[in-house]
N, C-alpha and C positions, 0 to 999 in steps of 0.2 A: 814407774808404771809397772803394773802387774804383768806376769807372763800371759795371763788369760786375755788381757786387753791387747797386748802386742800380737798374740795369735789371731784375735778377732780382726784387728786392723789388717794384718797380713792376708788373711783369708778373704776379706772384703776386697782388697786390692787385686787379688788373684781372680776372683769371680767377676769383677767389673772391668778388668783390663781390656776386654774385647768390645765393650759397649761403645757406641758412637758418642761423641761429645754432646750431641743434641738429644740423647735418649730421655724419654719421659720418666717421671717418678715411678709410674707403674712398671715400666720396663726394668728399671733399676731394682724395684721391690721384687719383681718376679725372678730376676737373676740371683737374688740373695735368699729367697724363700726356701726354707727347708734344707739349706746346704751348709749349715754352720757346724755340723757334728765334728768335722776335722779340727775346728777351732776350739770347741768346748769339751769334746769327748764325753758329754753327758754329765759333767760335774755341775754342781750348783753355781759356783762362782763363775765358771766358764760360760754357762748359759746366761747368767746375769750380765756379764761383760759383753757377750755377743749381742744381746738385745740392746744394750746401751749404745754400742758402737754402730749397729745397723740404724738405729733411730738417729744418731748423730750424722751418719753418712747421708741418709735420706733427707734430713733437715737441711744439710748443706746444699742439696740439689733441689730444694723447693717444696719438700713435703711439709705438711702441717699436721699436727697431732692435737687431739682434744686433751682435756685434763686427765692426768693419770688417775688410777683407781684410788690412790692415797689422797689425791687432791679433791676428789669429788665428795660432796656431802651426801651421805645416805639419807634418803627420805622414803618413808613408806607410801605406797599408792593411796589414793583417796578412798578406795573401797575397804581399806584395812582400818578397823576401829578397835580401840582399847576401852572396854567398858569400865575398867578400874581407874581411868584417868578422868579429869574434869570434875563435873558436878557430883559424880557418884561417891567421891571421897572428900567432898567439901571444898574442892578447889575450883569453884565455878566461875 
């Protein structure tokens, strides 16, 4: 386990120690929101591990997340047209 992951887990445990057992996901999210700097100290890997650990913690307590940005297929809106595609270049 990386030191960043261990720091994130430790910080999450510190921040959520005083929450009641029946706390909602929103209360848990609010307890963690914006308070991870001591765990990641602004580093790239630290922030990455903080985000992963917060998501894992919230998922263990019932949070659901949509697909990640990498999992979503990008699609242009209907009003965006490309005149060089389709019949204009013989691919009709």
